[in-house]
N, C-alpha and C positions, 0 to 999 in steps of 0.2 A: 521610529522603527529601525531595528537593526536587521537590514535585509540580508546581510551576510550570515547572521545567526539562523534565520529562517531557511535560507537557501541550503546551508550545511545540514540542518536537521532533516529537512525534507529530502535532500539528495541522498544522505546516508540511509534514511528510512526506505526510500524507493529502491536504491541499489541493493541493500541487504534483503529486502523483501523479495526482489526478483531472484537473487541468488539462492536464498533459502527455499523458495517455492520450486525453483528449477531442480534443486538437489532432492527435495522430497518427491517431486514428480518422477525424477529419474529412478529413485529407489522403488517407487511404486511400480514403475514400468518393468524394472529388472526383476523384482522379487515377487510381485503379485499379479501385475498386468490385468487388473480388474476394471479399469476405466476404458470407455470407448473414446473415439476421437473427439466427439463433441464435449464430453466431460473434461477431457484434457485441455481443450480450448478454453472452457470456462475457468478451469483452475489456473491457466496461464494468465488470465485477466485479473485475478484476485489481488496480486500485489499492486496493481494500478488503482485500486479503489481508495477512497479517502481514508484518512486516519479516523478511527472510531470516536464517536462523540463522548464515550465514557472517559476519554482523556480529560475533558473539562470537568466532569463530575469528580474524578479522583483529585485533580489539582484543587478544586474548590473544597473538597473534604479535607485535604491536607493543608489548605491555606498557603499554597505554593504556586507562584507564577500562573495565576488564573488567566490573566490577560494574554500571556504568551501562548498558553494552551488553546484558548479560544481562537486566536489568530492562526495558529498552526492548523487547526481544523478547517478554518475558512480557506486558507491558502491551499491545503491539500485537496479540498473540494474543487477549487478552481483548476488546479493542476490535473485532477482526475477528469474534468470535463474535456481536456485535451488528450490525455494519455489513453483513456479507455477506448474512445473511438479509433485512435491510431492502432492500439493493440488489437482491436477487433478486426481492423483491416489486414493487419499482418497475419493473424492466426486464422483468418477466414479461408 
């Protein structure tokens, strides 16, 4: 296993998901302001959720790095078991 590869992919994915979600939530707050506090808290947790399982389906369909895709899903699920409760504590 190339731990550096998986670490980089999951790190970039997590950081970019947080930044993109924060930007979208800020735009929603400034332009629409339609969400209440609880809905914003749930939205803030979404970037911490695991990578979607459809990644493995697409890689299988394309016959491209199927093992790596499956491992990324597993590692992101394990990482989410840590990050989601931490995020819930922060945003609670």
